[in-house]
ZATOR-871733 format. One record per residue: residue in one letter; x, y, z of N, C-alpha, C in turn; residue number from 1. Coordinates in steps of 0.001 Angstrom, whole numbers, plus 500000, padded with zeros to 6 digits. Example, Ala and Ser with C-alpha at 12.3 -4.5 7.8 and 13.67 -1.06 7.14 Angstrom:
2
[atom a,[513190,494310,507800],[512300,495500,507800],[513200,496700,507800],1]
[atom s,[512850,497750,507080],[513670,498940,507140],[512900,500030,507870],2]
This chain:
349
[atom m,[445297,066803,402875],[444232,067146,403819],[442933,067441,403092],1]
[atom k,[443082,068141,402024],[441921,068484,401214],[441255,067233,400697],2]
[atom k,[442129,066297,400235],[441576,065054,399708],[440838,064293,400800],3]
[atom f,[441393,064340,401992],[440766,063636,403114],[439395,064234,403430],4]
[atom l,[439339,065544,403400],[438056,066220,403653],[437030,065900,402576],5]
[atom d,[437509,065824,401341],[436595,065522,400243],[435941,064169,400411],6]
[atom k,[436699,063270,401070],[436155,061916,401219],[435236,061763,402416],7]
[atom l,[435205,062744,403317],[434323,062651,404482],[432846,062759,404070],8]
[atom p,[431991,061897,404616],[430548,061997,404267],[429929,063246,404875],9]
[atom l,[429257,064038,404063],[428596,065278,404525],[427136,064996,404878],10]
[atom p,[426625,065579,405954],[425197,065359,406308],[424266,065993,405290],11]
[atom s,[423176,065275,404971],[422200,065815,403987],[421426,066960,404613],12]
[atom p,[421048,067989,403806],[420324,069149,404354],[418920,068756,404812],13]
[atom r,[418504,069269,405994],[417168,068955,406527],[416125,069961,406020],14]
[atom r,[414979,069397,405681],[413870,070278,405260],[413211,070851,406489],15]
[atom r,[412961,072137,406438],[412310,072809,407576],[410792,072671,407448],16]
[atom s,[410178,072105,408464],[408704,071975,408443],[408074,073339,408688],17]
[atom p,[406906,073582,408008],[406246,074889,408197],[405807,075062,409628],18]
[atom s,[405859,076305,410091],[405464,076609,411464],[403953,076426,411613],19]
[atom p,[403477,076221,412836],[402024,076088,413056],[401261,077291,412552],20]
[atom n,[401827,078489,412699],[401137,079701,412234],[400951,079682,410731],21]
[atom a,[401981,079208,410017],[401914,079156,408550],[400837,078177,408107],22]
[atom r,[400758,077029,408812],[399728,076044,408456],[398334,076616,408691],23]
[atom n,[398139,077295,409807],[396833,077890,410106],[396443,078927,409068],24]
[atom a,[397414,079693,408632],[397127,080713,407612],[396677,080051,406324],25]
[atom g,[397355,078951,405968],[396972,078242,404740],[395585,077654,404847],26]
[atom d,[395288,077045,406000],[393962,076473,406205],[392887,077550,406139],27]
[atom g,[393162,078709,406755],[392198,079808,406734],[391926,080292,405321],28]
[atom s,[392993,080386,404530],[392837,080815,403138],[391991,079824,402350],29]
[atom t,[392211,078541,402618],[391429,077509,401917],[389958,077584,402291],30]
[atom r,[389691,077744,403587],[388298,077857,404031],[387634,079097,403450],31]
[atom w,[388376,080180,403412],[387865,081448,402874],[387463,081279,401412],32]
[atom e,[388352,080655,400635],[388067,080447,399216],[386900,079482,399026],33]
[atom a,[386845,078434,399849],[385736,077480,399751],[384399,078164,400059],34]
[atom l,[384412,079035,401053],[383198,079757,401433],[382751,080691,400316],35]
[atom l,[383696,081351,399690],[383374,082202,398540],[382745,081387,397420],36]
[atom n,[383323,080218,397155],[382803,079356,396081],[381388,078880,396385],37]
[atom v,[381158,078485,397648],[379820,078030,398035],[378805,079160,397883],38]
[atom t,[379177,080341,398326],[378282,081502,398225],[377991,081829,396767],39]
[atom q,[379019,081773,395946],[378848,082052,394514],[377915,081022,393874],40]
[atom t,[378074,079761,394235],[377218,078704,393694],[375761,078897,394119],41]
[atom t,[375566,079246,395391],[374203,079471,395892],[373533,080620,395162],42]
[atom l,[374279,081694,394928],[373728,082840,394196],[373386,082459,392756],43]
[atom t,[374235,081674,392147],[373988,081240,390767],[372710,080407,390693],44]
[atom i,[372536,079504,391661],[371328,078671,391709],[370093,079545,391921],45]
[atom a,[370199,080503,392829],[369069,081402,393090],[368718,082211,391850],46]
[atom k,[369727,082672,391160],[369503,083449,389937],[368808,082605,388884],47]
[atom e,[369248,081359,388717],[368643,080469,387726],[367214,080103,388112],48]
[atom s,[366924,080048,389417],[365584,079681,389879],[364542,080718,389483],49]
[atom v,[364932,081987,389462],[363968,083046,389137],[364035,083464,387679],50]
[atom a,[364899,082805,386915],[365033,083153,385492],[363710,082907,384772],51]
[atom g,[363286,083867,383988],[362065,083716,383200],[360783,084076,383915],52]
[atom l,[360870,084400,385211],[359661,084794,385930],[359243,086204,385519],53]
[atom p,[357937,086466,385524],[357455,087785,385093],[357654,088868,386152],54]
[atom v,[358883,088972,386644],[359200,089999,387645],[360386,090792,387109],55]
[atom p,[360154,091965,386562],[361236,092743,385962],[362387,092994,386942],56]
[atom g,[363593,092621,386528],[364790,092956,387291],[365170,092006,388397],57]
[atom l,[364316,090995,388722],[364633,090116,389858],[365852,089244,389559],58]
[atom e,[365910,088665,388375],[367051,087815,388015],[368341,088631,388026],59]
[atom a,[368295,089834,387441],[369483,090694,387412],[369875,091152,388808],60]
[atom a,[368856,091397,389660],[369135,091870,391014],[369864,090807,391837],61]
[atom i,[369404,089554,391726],[370079,088465,392444],[371470,088239,391860],62]
[atom g,[371564,088353,390526],[372882,088247,389894],[373819,089353,390339],63]
[atom g,[373257,090514,390681],[374075,091636,391136],[374787,091361,392445],64]
[atom l,[374224,090432,393242],[374882,090080,394500],[376217,089385,394255],65]
[atom l,[376369,088790,393066],[377679,088218,392701],[378720,089332,392614],66]
[atom q,[378253,090492,392185],[379149,091649,392104],[379544,092120,393509],67]
[atom v,[378562,092065,394452],[378875,092416,395842],[379915,091455,396396],68]
[atom l,[379769,090189,396042],[380738,089180,396490],[382132,089486,395940],69]
[atom t,[382179,089996,394709],[383464,090384,394118],[384082,091546,394887],70]
[atom v,[383238,092487,395325],[383712,093608,396134],[384316,093084,397432],71]
[atom y,[383615,092134,398053],[384122,091547,399293],[385481,090867,399062],72]
[atom q,[385556,090215,397921],[386803,089512,397586],[387955,090506,397456],73]
[atom g,[387652,091637,396812],[388677,092662,396637],[389085,093298,397948],74]
[atom m,[388164,093345,398894],[388465,093922,400199],[389133,092912,401141],75]
[atom k,[389268,091667,400649],[389841,090614,401494],[389029,090459,402781],76]
[atom a,[387698,090368,402602],[386820,090231,403760],[387204,088997,404565],77]
[atom n,[387095,089112,405877],[387477,087969,406705],[386419,086869,406616],78]
[atom e,[386767,085714,407140],[385913,084535,407023],[384552,084754,407673],79]
[atom e,[384541,085432,408804],[383295,085663,409522],[382339,086528,408707],80]
[atom a,[382887,087540,408042],[382058,088422,407212],[381454,087662,406038],81]
[atom i,[382254,086792,405413],[381755,085996,404290],[380681,085023,404774],82]
[atom k,[380880,084456,405977],[379868,083562,406543],[378545,084289,406730],83]
[atom t,[378595,085514,407231],[377379,086304,407449],[376668,086578,406122],84]
[atom f,[377470,086952,405118],[376914,087208,403787],[376317,085921,403216],85]
[atom n,[377016,084812,403371],[376551,083525,402862],[375235,083117,403525],86]
[atom s,[375107,083370,404833],[373872,083020,405545],[372678,083766,404965],87]
[atom a,[372872,085049,404678],[371783,085847,404087],[371448,085349,402683],88]
[atom v,[372479,084976,401923],[372265,084466,400567],[371511,083134,400610],89]
[atom v,[371884,082271,401550],[371196,080981,401697],[369721,081202,402032],90]
[atom r,[369430,082156,402931],[368035,082449,403271],[367285,082995,402058],91]
[atom l,[367966,083811,401274],[367356,084350,400061],[366979,083220,399107],92]
[atom n,[367876,082258,398970],[367606,081137,398069],[366528,080210,398641],93]
[atom d,[366673,079873,399937],[365756,078906,400543],[364362,079456,400752],94]
[atom n,[364246,080767,401030],[362948,081356,401370],[362276,082076,400212],95]
[atom v,[363055,082364,399163],[362479,083115,398045],[362633,082360,396724],96]
[atom a,[363875,082232,396253],[364106,081705,394908],[363625,080265,394741],97]
[atom a,[364096,079360,395617],[363751,077940,395477],[362251,077678,395632],98]
[atom p,[361605,078176,396712],[360160,077929,396828],[359348,078607,395732],99]
[atom l,[359831,079741,395236],[359126,080424,394153],[359156,079575,392886],100]
[atom k,[360309,078980,392606],[360438,078099,391442],[359505,076896,391582],101]
[atom a,[359493,076297,392782],[358631,075139,393033],[357151,075519,392925],102]
[atom a,[356812,076701,393434],[355410,077146,393406],[354924,077347,391978],103]
[atom i,[355745,077995,391155],[355359,078250,389761],[355252,076937,388995],104]
[atom a,[356136,075982,389318],[356121,074691,388625],[354844,073913,388937],105]
[atom s,[354397,073959,390202],[353218,073190,390599],[351914,073960,390412],106]
[atom q,[351997,075293,390509],[350805,076127,390358],[351126,077285,389417],107]
[atom p,[350954,077086,388110],[351323,078126,387128],[350687,079489,387385],108]
[atom d,[349527,079504,388021],[348846,080773,388306],[349139,081266,389722],109]
[atom f,[350241,080788,390314],[350575,081130,391696],[350840,082628,391864],110]
[atom m,[351432,083251,390840],[351820,084654,390926],[350590,085554,390864],111]
[atom d,[350290,086215,391967],[349194,087177,391973],[349765,088591,392080],112]
[atom d,[348892,089591,392085],[349350,090985,392079],[350153,091324,393331],113]
[atom d,[349705,090804,394480],[350395,091108,395735],[351822,090551,395727],114]
[atom l,[351969,089288,395323],[353305,088673,395278],[354172,089361,394235],115]
[atom q,[353571,089745,393117],[354308,090452,392063],[354920,091745,392618],116]
[atom k,[354130,092498,393361],[354619,093758,393931],[355728,093511,394954],117]
[atom r,[355561,092468,395778],[356574,092146,396790],[357900,091770,396145],118]
[atom l,[357827,090995,395060],[359053,090569,394374],[359712,091742,393649],119]
[atom e,[358893,092628,393101],[359452,093822,392447],[360170,094706,393467],120]
[atom l,[359593,094823,394669],[360237,095592,395731],[361537,094926,396165],121]
[atom l,[361537,093604,396252],[362756,092862,396592],[363837,093111,395547],122]
[atom a,[363461,093052,394277],[364427,093290,393196],[365019,094694,393291],123]
[atom k,[364161,095666,393600],[364638,097049,393732],[365617,097174,394903],124]
[atom d,[365274,096564,396035],[366148,096644,397218],[367506,096000,396954],125]
[atom l,[367490,094841,396276],[368758,094157,395971],[369591,094957,394987],126]
[atom t,[368927,095561,394013],[369641,096395,393025],[370272,097602,393719],127]
[atom d,[369523,098219,394625],[370059,099365,395377],[371259,098948,396225],128]
[atom l,[371193,097743,396788],[372308,097248,397602],[373568,097087,396750],129]
[atom t,[373387,096540,395552],[374537,096360,394647],[375149,097705,394273],130]
[atom k,[374298,098670,393954],[374791,100012,393602],[375522,100636,394786],131]
[atom r,[374972,100427,395959],[375576,100993,397163],[376959,100378,397414],132]
[atom a,[377071,099064,397196],[378366,098393,397376],[379401,098953,396413],133]
[atom d,[378978,099149,395155],[379896,099716,394152],[380326,101121,394547],134]
[atom t,[379353,101943,394965],[379651,103337,395330],[380592,103406,396527],135]
[atom m,[380310,102611,397545],[381128,102636,398764],[382558,102193,398490],136]
[atom s,[382690,101125,397723],[384044,100627,397456],[384827,101589,396568],137]
[atom s,[384154,102162,395579],[384827,103106,394672],[385243,104375,395410],138]
[atom r,[384360,104885,396269],[384660,106105,397013],[385878,105910,397921],139]
[atom e,[385892,104772,398615],[387002,104534,399539],[388316,104318,398804],140]
[atom r,[388245,103666,397639],[389481,103421,396889],[390097,104730,396407],141]
[atom h,[389243,105671,396010],[389766,106949,395533],[390341,107784,396664],142]
[atom k,[389799,107601,397870],[390294,108406,398990],[391673,107936,399454],143]
[atom r,[391809,106611,399627],[393075,106083,400127],[393026,104574,400023],144]
[atom f,[394115,103939,400359],[394120,102482,400417],[393294,102037,401615],145]
[atom f,[392611,100932,401435],[391809,100402,402535],[392679,099971,403691],146]
[atom s,[392194,100235,404864],[392729,099554,406036],[391755,098432,406341],147]
[atom s,[392181,097406,407032],[391297,096276,407306],[390069,096712,408110],148]
[atom q,[390248,097718,408961],[389132,098196,409778],[388092,098892,408910],149]
[atom d,[388542,099674,407913],[387619,100345,406990],[386828,099319,406192],150]
[atom d,[387543,098307,405699],[386886,097246,404925],[385795,096581,405748],151]
[atom l,[386139,096250,406973],[385211,095532,407825],[383951,096349,408093],152]
[atom g,[384086,097642,408273],[382925,098495,408505],[381982,098499,407318],153]
[atom i,[382544,098619,406104],[381721,098620,404883],[381017,097279,404718],154]
[atom i,[381763,096208,404906],[381219,094864,404724],[380098,094593,405732],155]
[atom q,[380320,094965,406981],[379297,094749,408001],[378020,095521,407687],156]
[atom e,[378188,096734,407190],[377018,097560,406833],[376229,096923,405699],157]
[atom l,[376938,096417,404671],[376269,095773,403543],[375602,094470,403975],158]
[atom n,[376242,093731,404845],[375662,092483,405357],[374367,092744,406109],159]
[atom r,[374397,093775,406948],[373194,094129,407710],[372048,094513,406777],160]
[atom e,[372403,095254,405712],[371378,095686,404760],[370773,094499,404014],161]
[atom l,[371626,093562,403575],[371125,092372,402884],[370236,091546,403815],162]
[atom d,[370662,091401,405047],[369880,090643,406023],[368523,091313,406251],163]
[atom r,[368519,092645,406317],[367264,093387,406502],[366329,093179,405319],164]
[atom i,[366872,093194,404105],[366059,093036,402889],[365377,091675,402872],165]
[atom v,[366150,090623,403157],[365598,089266,403141],[364544,089099,404238],166]
[atom m,[364845,089620,405432],[363898,089504,406542],[362628,090299,406273],167]
[atom a,[362771,091450,405627],[361605,092275,405303],[360685,091552,404328],168]
[atom f,[361276,090874,403354],[360464,090121,402391],[359729,088994,403093],169]
[atom n,[360438,088250,403924],[359812,087140,404650],[358748,087637,405618],170]
[atom g,[358983,088836,406169],[358016,089387,407113],[356677,089687,406476],171]
[atom r,[356683,089911,405156],[355428,090201,404452],[354686,088924,404075],172]
[atom g,[355310,087771,404318],[354647,086495,404013],[355617,085504,403411],173]
[atom s,[355553,084266,403885],[356423,083206,403385],[355839,082593,402121],174]
[atom i,[356672,082446,401094],[356204,081845,399850],[355797,080399,400087],175]
[atom s,[356597,079678,400870],[356280,078272,401150],[354947,078154,401875],176]
[atom a,[354746,079004,402891],[353486,078962,403634],[352310,079349,402739],177]
[atom e,[352550,080345,401884],[351498,080778,400970],[351163,079671,399982],178]
[atom m,[352194,078974,399505],[351986,077879,398566],[351183,076758,399220],179]
[atom e,[351518,076436,400472],[350788,075399,401197],[349338,075815,401425],180]
[atom a,[349141,077092,401758],[347776,077590,401999],[346947,077518,400723],181]
[atom r,[347578,077907,399606],[346843,077870,398335],[346552,076435,397922],182]
[atom a,[347515,075539,398161],[347298,074129,397833],[346137,073569,398653],183]
[atom a,[346080,073957,399942],[344991,073507,400808],[343647,074043,400304],184]
[atom k,[343647,075309,399880],[342411,075903,399352],[341973,075199,398073],185]
[atom m,[342962,074880,397213],[342645,074198,395964],[342081,072802,396240],186]
[atom e,[342658,072111,397221],[342150,070783,397575],[340734,070878,398135],187]
[atom a,[340516,071886,398985],[339184,072074,399556],[338176,072410,398465],188]
[atom r,[338611,073265,397514],[337725,073638,396406],[337410,072420,395536],189]
[atom a,[338446,071611,395288],[338245,070412,394471],[337301,069432,395159],190]
[atom a,[337474,069286,396484],[336597,068391,397242],[335155,068898,397214],191]
[atom k,[335013,070224,397332],[333679,070812,397299],[333033,070616,395931],192]
[atom e,[333818,070840,394877],[333301,070666,393522],[332905,069215,393264],193]
[atom l,[333725,068281,393789],[333399,066867,393627],[332094,066534,394337],194]
[atom a,[331944,067059,395557],[330714,066816,396315],[329506,067388,395580],195]
[atom q,[329687,068594,395027],[328589,069217,394282],[328254,068419,393037],196]
[atom t,[329282,067872,392383],[329068,067057,391184],[328282,065800,391526],197]
[atom l,[328651,065165,392648],[327949,063948,393066],[326494,064253,393428],198]
[atom v,[326288,065378,394133],[324926,065773,394497],[324116,066068,393243],199]
[atom s,[324740,066791,392302],[324058,067134,391052],[323695,065876,390260],200]
[atom a,[324595,064896,390257],[324332,063643,389541],[323157,062904,390163],201]
[atom e,[323094,062900,391491],[321987,062240,392183],[320677,062980,391922],202]
[atom q,[320730,064314,391909],[319530,065099,391619],[319034,064813,390203],203]
[atom t,[319977,064733,389272],[319613,064433,387879],[318951,063069,387781],204]
[atom r,[319525,062098,388487],[318963,060744,388467],[317514,060749,388952],205]
[atom l,[317236,061490,390025],[315887,061553,390572],[314932,062262,389618],206]
[atom i,[315363,063395,389090],[314495,064209,388227],[314191,063489,386916],207]
[atom e,[315165,062702,386437],[314963,061962,385192],[313814,060962,385302],208]
[atom k,[313463,060590,386537],[312397,059607,386740],[311001,060210,386610],209]
[atom l,[310916,061542,386540],[309602,062188,386426],[308904,061764,385129],210]
[atom p,[307649,061340,385199],[306899,061061,383967],[306609,062376,383260],211]
[atom r,[306766,062409,381962],[306582,063686,381261],[306217,063454,379797],212]
[atom a,[305718,064529,379203],[305307,064476,377797],[306201,065387,376968],213]
[atom q,[306277,065101,375685],[307002,065984,374764],[306061,067117,374385],214]
[atom a,[306007,068107,375281],[304978,069134,375095],[305533,070548,375093],215]
[atom r,[306826,070711,375184],[307383,072060,375168],[307209,072669,373778],216]
[atom h,[307327,073972,373684],[306970,074662,372439],[307814,074215,371243],217]
[atom d,[309035,073761,371501],[309918,073381,370397],[310229,071886,370400],218]
[atom s,[309334,071072,370973],[309570,069632,371016],[309398,069014,369626],219]
[atom a,[309967,067808,369495],[309902,067122,368201],[308465,066814,367805],220]
[atom s,[307601,066650,368793],[306204,066319,368493],[305455,067503,367898],221]
[atom r,[306043,068699,367944],[305360,069891,367423],[306036,070420,366152],222]
[atom v,[306698,069528,365429],[307319,069930,364165],[306226,070487,363238],223]
[atom g,[306495,071654,362685],[305512,072288,361811],[304766,073420,362483],224]
[atom a,[304852,073499,363814],[304215,074616,364515],[305000,075887,364242],225]
[atom n,[304301,076941,363871],[304964,078195,363488],[304448,079362,364320],226]
[atom p,[305273,080409,364459],[304818,081625,365146],[303908,082439,364238],227]
[atom c,[303401,083522,364763],[302563,084415,363967],[303361,084995,362794],228]
[atom f,[302665,085252,361702],[303332,085904,360572],[303807,087289,360980],229]
[atom q,[304904,087703,360355],[305475,089004,360649],[304444,090115,360431],230]
[atom g,[304258,090947,361452],[303357,092090,361335],[301928,091807,361722],231]
[atom t,[301625,090543,362081],[300251,090209,362478],[300158,090083,364002],232]
[atom r,[298937,090174,364508],[298653,090024,365943],[299485,090982,366809],233]
[atom k,[299774,092138,366306],[300639,093093,367002],[300075,093497,368356],234]
[atom d,[298787,093807,368414],[298192,094341,369647],[298243,093318,370777],235]
[atom i,[297803,092089,370495],[297762,091083,371550],[299175,090670,371974],236]
[atom l,[300079,090599,371014],[301461,090255,371360],[302098,091346,372215],237]
[atom k,[301801,092593,371885],[302323,093711,372662],[301745,093695,374076],238]
[atom k,[300457,093371,374173],[299799,093338,375474],[300401,092241,376362],239]
[atom i,[300630,091065,375789],[301215,089947,376555],[302648,090279,376965],240]
[atom s,[303408,090876,376066],[304792,091247,376365],[304862,092254,377502],241]
[atom a,[303923,093209,377500],[303879,094205,378573],[303543,093533,379903],242]
[atom w,[302624,092557,379863],[302267,091811,381080],[303495,091057,381637],243]
[atom i,[304275,090472,380758],[305473,089722,381179],[306472,090657,381848],244]
[atom d,[306627,091850,381310],[307651,092786,381808],[307214,093545,383064],245]
[atom d,[305950,093427,383433],[305440,094152,384599],[305439,093236,385823],246]
[atom p,[306345,093445,386787],[306413,092548,387958],[305246,092731,388921],247]
[atom n,[304473,093800,388769],[303389,094094,389709],[302015,093667,389195],248]
[atom t,[301981,093070,388003],[300686,092667,387449],[300269,091310,387991],249]
[atom r,[299101,090843,387612],[298607,089546,388079],[299473,088418,387502],250]
[atom p,[299571,087284,388237],[300489,086217,387811],[300001,085353,386654],251]
[atom i,[298739,085487,386276],[298189,084647,385193],[297601,085544,384107],252]
[atom f,[297924,085229,382840],[297320,085924,381697],[296438,084896,380987],253]
[atom w,[295155,085154,380979],[294206,084200,380392],[293894,084623,378960],254]
[atom l,[294298,083773,378019],[294023,084034,376605],[292906,083093,376173],255]
[atom s,[291748,083639,375851],[290588,082803,375510],[290062,083175,374126],256]
[atom g,[289253,082280,373581],[288669,082534,372269],[288194,081243,371647],257]
[atom m,[287505,081344,370543],[286979,080169,369855],[288115,079320,369302],258]
[atom a,[287839,078062,369094],[288831,077141,368530],[289202,077575,367120],259]
[atom g,[290490,077521,366834],[290957,077796,365483],[291263,079245,365182],260]
[atom i,[291158,080151,366200],[291411,081566,365902],[292886,081955,366088],261]
[atom g,[293718,080972,366526],[295158,081249,366604],[295731,081390,367996],262]
[atom k,[295030,080888,369016],[295550,081013,370389],[296887,080283,370542],263]
[atom s,[296976,079072,370026],[298222,078289,370130],[299354,078971,369368],264]
[atom t,[299040,079581,368241],[300064,080277,367458],[300591,081484,368223],265]
[atom i,[299682,082207,368875],[300102,083355,369698],[300980,082867,370863],266]
[atom a,[300537,081799,371533],[301303,081253,372658],[302684,080769,372190],267]
[atom h,[302704,080145,371016],[303988,079667,370464],[304915,080855,370171],268]
[atom t,[304338,081928,369638],[305133,083126,369321],[305763,083703,370594],269]
[atom i,[304950,083829,371652],[305459,084364,372926],[306511,083442,373519],270]
[atom a,[306267,082124,373482],[307227,081163,374037],[308557,081251,373303],271]
[atom e,[308499,081344,371996],[309723,081440,371185],[310459,082750,371488],272]
[atom q,[309676,083818,371620],[310259,085143,371916],[310972,085141,373267],273]
[atom e,[310335,084601,374285],[310918,084600,375627],[312067,083594,375754],274]
[atom d,[311996,082522,374993],[313078,081529,375007],[314365,082144,374471],275]
[atom k,[314250,082985,373442],[315418,083671,372882],[316028,084641,373896],276]
[atom k,[315199,085148,374787],[315667,086066,375835],[316105,085306,377092],277]
[atom h,[316048,083974,377040],[316411,083117,378188],[315512,083397,379392],278]
[atom r,[314224,083644,379099],[313276,083930,380178],[312134,082919,380227],279]
[atom l,[312163,081928,379371],[311101,080931,379353],[311505,079763,380252],280]
[atom a,[310843,079656,381391],[311180,078597,382338],[310594,077256,381913],281]
[atom a,[309382,077253,381408],[308747,075996,381003],[307549,076301,380102],282]
[atom s,[307152,075305,379331],[305957,075446,378482],[305331,074065,378261],283]
[atom f,[304010,074064,378067],[303298,072805,377809],[302188,073099,376802],284]
[atom f,[302246,072480,375645],[301253,072658,374597],[300456,071358,374456],285]
[atom f,[299146,071468,374690],[298274,070285,374599],[298006,069914,373143],286]
[atom s,[297604,068653,372960],[297191,068163,371638],[296257,066973,371816],287]
[atom r,[295143,066990,371065],[294209,065855,371139],[294788,064606,370494],288]
[atom d,[295787,064794,369638],[296285,063672,368834],[297390,062864,369520],289]
[atom e,[297898,063304,370652],[298996,062588,371313],[298613,062266,372740],290]
[atom d,[298920,061030,373138],[298535,060569,374477],[299136,061438,375572],291]
[atom g,[300454,061677,375517],[301120,062449,376562],[300617,063871,376647],292]
[atom r,[300374,064501,375498],[300004,065918,375480],[298515,066154,375734],293]
[atom r,[297733,065081,375764],[296317,065269,376103],[295993,064738,377499],294]
[atom n,[297040,064300,378215],[296863,063770,379562],[297234,064849,380580],295]
[atom p,[296299,065372,381339],[296594,066459,382298],[297528,066033,383434],296]
[atom n,[297598,064715,383695],[298477,064247,384763],[299968,064439,384435],297]
[atom f,[300274,064724,383194],[301663,064953,382791],[302066,066435,382875],298]
[atom v,[301090,067314,383101],[301365,068756,383047],[302405,069169,384095],299]
[atom y,[302116,068909,385358],[302998,069388,386422],[304358,068666,386449],300]
[atom p,[304416,067339,386266],[305737,066703,386201],[306588,067215,385031],301]
[atom t,[305922,067485,383884],[306668,067996,382723],[307201,069398,382996],302]
[atom i,[306354,070237,383593],[306794,071595,383921],[307893,071560,384980],303]
[atom a,[307758,070690,385982],[308777,070571,387029],[310124,070149,386437],304]
[atom f,[310071,069217,385505],[311301,068762,384847],[311993,069928,384134],305]
[atom q,[311207,070753,383441],[311769,071896,382717],[312285,072964,383684],306]
[atom l,[311566,073174,384790],[312007,074159,385783],[313361,073767,386379],307]
[atom a,[313539,072481,386652],[314807,071995,387219],[315965,072235,386266],308]
[atom g,[315699,072149,384969],[316753,072406,383987],[316977,073886,383742],309]
[atom f,[315948,074700,383990],[316054,076140,383736],[316800,076869,384847],310]
[atom d,[316527,076507,386109],[317100,077221,387248],[317674,076202,388242],311]
[atom s,[318997,076270,388458],[319650,075309,389350],[319159,075430,390792],312]
[atom s,[318675,076630,391174],[318171,076801,392538],[316831,076092,392736],313]
[atom l,[316137,075764,391646],[314896,074983,391737],[315182,073490,391662],314]
[atom r,[316336,073172,391150],[316700,071767,390962],[316729,071016,392303],315]
[atom e,[317339,071637,393317],[317487,070966,394612],[316143,070681,395287],316]
[atom p,[315229,071684,395437],[313953,071377,396105],[313090,070383,395326],317]
[atom i,[313169,070396,393995],[312401,069418,393207],[312967,068013,393430],318]
[atom a,[314305,067908,393468],[314945,066620,393734],[314624,066145,395146],319]
[atom q,[314561,067068,396107],[314213,066699,397490],[312801,066138,397566],320]
[atom a,[311894,066737,396795],[310517,066239,396773],[310470,064813,396242],321]
[atom l,[311286,064530,395243],[311335,063182,394674],[312049,062208,395600],322]
[atom e,[313017,062735,396361],[313728,061885,397309],[312790,061451,398433],323]
[atom q,[311906,062357,398818],[310944,062050,399886],[309807,061155,399380],324]
[atom d,[309468,061325,398096],[308392,060518,397508],[308729,060281,396040],325]
[atom a,[309319,059120,395762],[309778,058829,394396],[308634,058762,393391],326]
[atom d,[307395,058497,393848],[306244,058378,392947],[305379,059630,392927],327]
[atom i,[305925,060753,393342],[305135,061979,393388],[304613,062367,392007],328]
[atom g,[305353,061965,390968],[304917,062272,389604],[303689,061501,389179],329]
[atom l,[303309,060487,389961],[302124,059680,389656],[300979,059982,390618],330]
[atom a,[301185,060960,391503],[300162,061314,392495],[299064,062155,391856],331]
[atom t,[298097,062572,392662],[297026,063434,392153],[297620,064757,391684],332]
[atom m,[296910,065450,390817],[297433,066710,390273],[297641,067739,391385],333]
[atom q,[296746,067738,392374],[296895,068688,393477],[298197,068433,394238],334]
[atom k,[298472,067163,394524],[299687,066827,395259],[300927,067101,394403],335]
[atom q,[300834,066798,393107],[301940,067112,392187],[302252,068602,392232],336]
[atom f,[301188,069419,392143],[301386,070869,392122],[302018,071350,393419],337]
[atom e,[301549,070848,394539],[302066,071291,395833],[303554,070950,396008],338]
[atom h,[303925,069729,395629],[305275,069256,395915],[306284,069567,394799],339]
[atom l,[305825,069601,393557],[306753,069790,392431],[306814,071232,391918],340]
[atom i,[305771,072012,392158],[305726,073381,391622],[305684,074415,392755],341]
[atom a,[304612,074413,393541],[304417,075443,394563],[305517,075394,395627],342]
[atom g,[305830,074206,396150],[306848,074078,397195],[308220,074586,396760],343]
[atom p,[308749,074075,395649],[310056,074562,395177],[310072,076056,394878],344]
[atom l,[308995,076603,394274],[308957,078039,393979],[308928,078860,395264],345]
[atom a,[308256,078366,396286],[308208,079076,397575],[309612,079126,398194],346]
[atom k,[310377,078042,398072],[311758,078022,398599],[312671,078954,397805],347]
[atom l,[312349,079145,396549],[313157,080037,395697],[313052,081472,396183],348]
[atom k,[311883,081860,396687],[311698,083233,397195],[312561,083459,398420],349]
């Protein structure tokens, strides 16, 4: 009988399929771990984005959130809690770390005092949150073993705090919006500067057309002209200097005398003195030996040319006069004076 039984074919053992509940638990665990990994990766990216920025403690503060994530892991935080934490971390990266990195890359001078203070406050808040997470978890562990309800309360409180910190930073101003605003201002400034450059080039072109003589005190045609010897002509030089410094005196100082007594030397001395002080707007020294310097029709165009180079606010009205009448430099002396000297000076006032 035994032999007969031994020869009977026995049914193979059936494998028991896992229950639906067991499968759901496994899937939940996988999602939980995947969510933790995604959150950890996002924090790592955010930390690397702010690395090297001149904000003390910001990199360490964002890195500290990895420690908060470890606390959550130890508490076996549920999937919903991790999702909430991950959402706040994503906003931190998308609204702070990533745009800040992009802003610094495109605009090295993007960091101003206001943004510096805001980021320092953010770093402090994040650091305080990390310390708080450590304190709360340590205190509860020493008191007793966690219950799931206790864990959830701590986690929810920390999540709310992180969400508040990120929202508070964004409430003070968006980095992306600020970057766009600054870029727009820079473009507007560049466009304005370009327009000013083009206008200045056109003004230069017009002013260059003025007929003029090499008659300024230090022109090449006056090589060899010297100022008064040291210690000479003290009284007259002092008198002229006092006249220059007095805004309430008469506008013309008439220096007269016989030929050869040194009037040109005195004038040269004063011109050189005022030029060193950056107060000499223009000068014209006549000479019988040179065509340009003995022609009175060159006086006002030459002075106008020098005035345009001395003061940019005179440059525009002188250029306008030439734009209205390109041959004004060849007009009568009275008309030259009115349009090239008196008119522009009146607009300067």
